[in-house]
C-alpha positions in Angstrom: 70.2 42.7 -27.7 68.1 41.6 -30.7 67.4 43.7 -33.7 63.8 44.9 -34.0 62.3 44.5 -37.4 58.9 44.7 -39.1 57.0 41.5 -39.9 57.3 42.1 -43.6 61.1 42.1 -43.3 61.2 38.5 -42.0 61.3 37.0 -45.5 64.5 39.0 -46.2 66.2 36.7 -43.7 65.7 33.7 -46.0 68.1 32.5 -48.6 68.4 29.4 -50.8 69.7 26.3 -48.8 68.4 27.6 -45.4 66.7 25.1 -43.1 63.9 26.8 -41.2 62.0 25.6 -38.2 58.4 26.8 -38.4 56.2 25.6 -35.4 52.6 24.4 -35.7 49.4 24.7 -33.7 49.5 27.9 -31.6 53.2 28.1 -31.9 52.7 29.2 -35.5 52.7 33.0 -35.7 49.9 34.1 -38.1 51.9 37.3 -38.6 55.0 35.4 -39.9 52.8 33.0 -42.0 51.2 36.0 -43.7 54.5 37.8 -44.2 56.0 34.7 -45.9 53.0 34.2 -48.1 53.0 37.8 -49.2 56.7 37.5 -50.3 56.7 33.9 -51.4 59.6 34.4 -53.8 61.9 34.7 -50.8 61.2 31.0 -50.0 63.1 29.9 -53.1 65.4 27.0 -52.1 64.4 27.1 -48.5 63.5 23.9 -46.5 60.9 24.2 -43.8 60.3 21.8 -40.9 57.4 21.8 -38.5 54.6 19.8 -36.9 51.5 21.2 -38.8 48.2 19.5 -37.9 45.5 19.0 -40.5 42.5 21.1 -39.6 44.5 23.4 -37.3 47.4 24.8 -39.3 46.6 25.8 -42.9 49.9 27.2 -44.2 51.8 25.0 -46.7 55.3 26.3 -46.6 56.5 24.0 -49.4 54.0 25.7 -51.8 55.5 29.1 -51.3 57.9 28.5 -54.2 58.5 25.8 -56.7 61.9 25.1 -55.2 60.8 25.3 -51.5 60.6 22.0 -49.7 59.3 20.8 -46.3 59.7 18.0 -43.8 56.3 17.3 -42.2 54.9 14.8 -39.8 51.3 15.0 -40.9 49.8 15.1 -44.4 46.4 16.8 -44.8 44.4 19.1 -47.0 46.8 21.9 -46.2 49.8 20.3 -47.8 48.4 17.4 -49.9 49.2 19.1 -53.2 52.8 19.6 -52.2 53.1 16.1 -50.9 51.7 14.7 -54.2 54.3 16.8 -56.1 57.2 15.4 -54.0 57.9 18.7 -52.3 57.1 17.4 -48.8 59.1 14.7 -47.0 56.7 12.9 -44.8 58.1 11.2 -41.7 55.6 8.9 -40.1 56.8 9.2 -36.5 55.0 9.2 -33.2 55.0 12.4 -31.3 57.8 11.3 -28.9 59.9 10.2 -31.8 59.4 13.6 -33.6 60.8 15.3 -30.5 63.8 13.0 -30.5 64.3 13.7 -34.2 64.2 17.4 -33.6 66.7 17.1 -30.8 69.1 14.7 -32.4 68.7 14.8 -36.2 67.0 17.9 -37.5 69.1 20.5 -39.2 68.0 24.1 -38.4 69.6 27.4 -39.4 66.8 29.7 -38.5 63.9 29.2 -36.0 60.7 31.1 -36.0 59.3 31.6 -32.5 56.0 32.9 -31.1 56.4 34.2 -27.6 55.0 36.3 -24.8 56.6 39.7 -23.9 59.7 39.4 -21.7 59.2 39.2 -17.9 61.2 41.2 -15.3 64.1 38.9 -15.9 64.1 39.5 -19.6 62.8 36.0 -20.6 60.2 35.2 -23.3 57.7 32.4 -22.6 56.5 30.0 -25.2 53.1 30.4 -23.6 50.4 28.1 -24.9 52.7 26.3 -27.4 55.3 24.3 -25.5 55.2 21.1 -27.5 58.2 20.8 -29.8 59.9 24.3 -29.8 61.8 23.6 -26.5 63.9 21.1 -28.5 65.0 24.0 -30.7 65.7 26.8 -28.2 69.3 25.6 -27.3 70.2 24.9 -30.9 72.9 27.2 -32.4 70.7 28.9 -35.0 69.3 32.4 -35.8 66.2 32.9 -33.7 63.4 35.3 -34.9 60.7 35.9 -32.3 57.2 37.3 -32.8 56.7 38.9 -29.4 52.9 38.9 -29.1 51.3 40.9 -26.3 48.4 38.5 -26.5 50.5 35.4 -25.9 50.1 34.5 -22.2 52.8 33.4 -19.9 52.1 30.0 -18.6 53.4 27.8 -15.8 56.1 25.4 -16.9 56.5 26.6 -20.4 60.0 26.9 -21.7 61.6 30.4 -21.9 64.4 32.0 -23.9 66.4 35.0 -22.9 65.6 38.1 -24.9 69.4 38.5 -25.4 69.6 35.1 -27.0 67.2 36.1 -29.8 68.6 37.6 -32.9 65.5 39.4 -34.3 62.2 40.4 -32.8 58.9 41.5 -34.3 56.7 43.2 -31.6 53.1 43.4 -32.7 49.8 42.2 -31.3 48.1 39.4 -33.3 45.1 37.3 -32.3 46.2 33.9 -31.2 45.4 30.8 -33.3 42.6 28.7 -32.0 38.9 28.4 -31.9 36.0 28.0 -29.5 35.7 24.3 -29.4 33.5 24.1 -26.3 30.4 22.8 -28.3 30.0 19.1 -27.7 29.5 16.8 -30.7 26.3 14.8 -29.9 27.8 11.5 -31.1 30.9 11.9 -29.0 28.7 12.9 -26.0 27.0 9.5 -26.4 30.3 7.8 -26.7 31.5 9.7 -23.6 28.7 8.2 -21.5 30.1 4.7 -22.2 33.6 5.9 -21.6 32.5 7.4 -18.3 31.6 3.9 -17.1 35.3 2.9 -17.5 36.9 6.0 -15.9 37.2 6.0 -12.1 37.4 8.8 -9.6 41.1 9.7 -9.2 42.2 8.5 -12.6 44.7 10.5 -14.8 43.1 11.0 -18.2 44.4 11.8 -21.6 42.1 12.8 -24.4 43.2 13.4 -28.0 42.6 16.7 -29.8 39.6 17.2 -32.0 36.0 16.0 -31.8 37.0 13.2 -29.3 37.4 16.0 -26.7 33.6 15.8 -26.4 33.9 12.8 -24.2 35.1 15.0 -21.4 31.6 16.4 -20.9 30.6 12.9 -19.7 33.2 13.1 -16.9 31.8 16.1 -15.1 30.4 13.9 -12.3 33.9 12.3 -11.6 36.1 13.6 -8.8 39.8 14.1 -8.2 40.7 13.6 -11.9 44.0 14.7 -13.3 44.8 15.4 -17.0 48.1 14.5 -18.7 47.8 15.1 -22.4 49.3 16.6 -25.5 46.7 19.4 -25.6 44.0 21.1 -23.6 40.9 22.7 -25.3 37.8 24.4 -24.1 36.1 21.2 -22.6 38.7 21.5 -19.9 36.8 24.5 -18.6 33.7 22.4 -18.2 35.6 19.9 -16.0 36.9 22.7 -13.9 33.5 24.3 -13.4 32.0 20.9 -12.5 34.6 20.3 -9.8 35.9 17.2 -11.5 39.6 18.0 -11.2 41.8 17.2 -8.2 42.8 20.2 -6.2 46.3 21.7 -6.2 49.0 22.7 -8.6 49.7 20.6 -11.6 46.4 18.8 -11.8 46.7 19.4 -15.6 49.8 18.7 -17.6 49.8 19.5 -21.3 52.0 20.6 -24.2 49.7 23.1 -25.8 46.4 24.9 -25.4 44.1 25.4 -28.4 40.8 27.1 -28.0 39.0 30.3 -27.1 40.2 33.4 -25.4 38.4 32.1 -22.3 40.7 29.0 -22.3 43.8 31.2 -22.8 42.8 33.4 -19.9 42.3 30.4 -17.7 45.8 29.0 -18.4 47.6 32.3 -17.9 50.0 32.0 -15.0 47.6 29.3 -13.5 49.5 26.7 -11.4 46.7 24.3 -12.0 47.9 23.9 -15.6 51.5 22.9 -16.1 52.9 23.1 -19.6 55.6 20.5 -20.5 57.4 19.5 -23.8 56.5 16.5 -25.8 59.6 14.7 -24.5 57.7 14.7 -21.2 54.0 14.5 -22.1 54.5 11.7 -24.5 57.3 9.8 -22.8 56.2 6.2 -22.1 58.3 6.0 -19.0 56.7 9.2 -17.6 53.2 8.0 -18.5 53.9 4.5 -17.1 54.8 6.0 -13.8 51.4 7.6 -13.4 49.0 5.2 -11.6 45.7 4.5 -13.4 46.4 6.4 -16.6 43.5 6.3 -19.1 44.3 7.2 -22.7 41.3 8.1 -24.8 41.9 8.7 -28.5 40.1 8.3 -31.8 40.9 6.7 -35.2 39.4 6.5 -38.6 38.5 2.8 -38.5 39.1 -0.5 -36.6 39.1 -3.9 -38.2 37.8 -7.1 -36.8 41.3 -8.1 -35.6 41.4 -5.0 -33.5 43.9 -3.1 -35.7 43.4 0.6 -35.9 43.9 3.0 -38.8 44.3 6.7 -37.7 45.8 8.2 -40.9 44.7 6.8 -44.2 41.5 6.7 -46.3 41.5 4.5 -49.4 45.2 4.2 -49.2 45.7 8.0 -49.2 47.5 9.7 -46.3 45.2 12.2 -44.7 46.8 12.6 -41.3 49.2 10.7 -39.0 49.2 8.6 -35.9 50.5 11.5 -33.8 50.7 10.7 -30.1 48.3 7.8 -30.3 50.8 5.0 -29.8 52.8 6.9 -27.2 49.8 7.2 -25.0 48.4 3.7 -25.6 51.7 2.1 -24.7 52.2 4.3 -21.7 48.7 3.4 -20.5 49.6 -0.3 -20.8 52.6 0.2 -18.5 50.7 2.3 -16.0 49.5 0.4 -12.9 45.8 0.1 -13.4 45.9 2.0 -16.7 44.3 1.2 -20.0 43.6 2.7 -23.4 40.3 3.5 -25.2 39.7 4.0 -28.9 36.6 6.1 -29.1 35.0 6.4 -32.5 31.6 6.9 -34.1 30.3 3.6 -35.5 29.6 5.0 -39.0 30.6 7.9 -41.2 29.2 9.8 -44.1 25.6 10.0 -42.7 25.7 6.4 -41.5 26.6 4.9 -44.9 30.1 3.8 -44.1 31.0 1.6 -41.2 34.0 2.5 -39.1 34.2 -1.1 -37.9 35.5 -2.9 -41.0 36.2 -6.5 -41.8 39.8 -5.8 -42.7 41.9 -2.7 -43.3 42.1 -1.8 -47.0 45.2 -3.2 -48.7 48.0 -0.6 -48.5 46.6 1.0 -45.3 49.0 1.7 -42.5 48.4 0.0 -39.2 48.5 2.9 -36.7 47.9 0.8 -33.6 48.6 -2.9 -33.5 45.9 -5.2 -32.2 47.9 -6.1 -29.2 48.0 -2.4 -28.1 44.2 -1.9 -28.1 42.4 -2.4 -24.8 38.8 -1.0 -25.4 37.0 0.2 -28.5 34.0 2.4 -27.6 31.3 3.6 -30.0 27.9 5.2 -29.3 26.6 1.6 -29.3 28.7 0.3 -26.4 32.0 -1.0 -25.2 34.2 -3.7 -26.8 36.7 -5.1 -24.3 39.5 -6.6 -26.2 41.8 -7.3 -23.3 42.6 -11.0 -23.1 40.1 -11.8 -25.8 40.7 -14.5 -28.5 40.5 -13.5 -32.1 36.9 -14.8 -32.3 35.8 -13.0 -29.1 37.5 -9.8 -30.4 35.5 -9.9 -33.6 32.2 -10.6 -31.8 32.8 -7.7 -29.4 33.6 -5.3 -32.2 30.6 -6.4 -34.3 28.4 -5.8 -31.3 29.4 -2.1 -31.1 29.2 -1.5 -34.9 26.3 0.4 -36.4 23.3 -2.1 -36.5 22.8 -2.0 -40.3 26.4 -3.3 -40.9 26.4 -6.1 -38.3 25.2 -8.9 -40.5 27.6 -8.2 -43.3 30.4 -7.9 -40.7 29.5 -11.3 -39.2 29.5 -12.9 -42.6 32.9 -11.3 -43.5 34.4 -12.5 -40.2 33.1 -16.0 -40.7 34.8 -16.1 -44.2 38.0 -14.6 -42.8 38.1 -16.9 -39.9 37.9 -20.0 -42.2 40.9 -18.7 -44.1 43.0 -18.0 -41.0 
């Protein structure tokens, strides 16, 4: 049986040279993060790996000590200083590729887990955070579990036997998350255009963040299914509106992130099936789903149809995440397609998100051949089967009106040089 320890004793398990898996999103234990921060000297020489999302996870494990290092798959405000100092190794992989890396290449000596209490069979559930941690459970490493009475048991989530855990900390701690049910008015307007593309009976994926606001426009649809990396509070609106298909497994997701009401809804609820990233982001799995509609957002789209989801002014501020996994899966799905949903302008309407060309040095997160529709609050640009000229015209038509003339002139100049 595992040894029971206090949270403040977790840092004592670290030593120089150790490779530590520290999960992100709701898999991150706030209790463990606080304990490591309070005794940061114990992180000397330790290398941390995890999928920590900008705007969701705020711990920077590489900053705990000047000799600590981290492997990360996103760069954001939380770890920018460490990345700039060379203490973060950034791997620009898609979600599915991250899972493969963790399964096949990641070195791990100690894994931090955030679980539910054991069931009658003595198994701990990963609950609302079933994305990447399943790839670690069978690895021969020291496992340290924060058994949190507030972590719900969920259908489909991976489990680990209590006897296979080496150390446990049993203490209640509020789950990470936030009430994200408020709908962004711009994405509500975008959602109304998206709703004209989505059909009754479709299987829909919507990325995490503000783009979840498009779900409010789908309340009048019927028999929808969701297959996504994450579910958040707008799921509850779909449920209450009767938009989901009946039966178990209408929703498949890797994680939940939201309010206590959302966490109550997914507890032991067969409607919501949790699955690992190796399933949710698997192009073969997605391609086998008829009429799969992938709806995601990016930072900007240029007039060729290329999308940038991760850089501003040449600086890395995020990562492409699961964007390309879902877009390519939608392309394979019979009757499926992908949608890039983005507001037409940023910074109070002063910066167009439809741009003549991506800035030199900017990564192309989605190639132009992978983009089907681009939707802003001004309408829908259908890029399928469109020539380069028709693509540019369609994109200019959904740009913010003050920028359209400049975009037209920029395209005319670019076209002459092609």
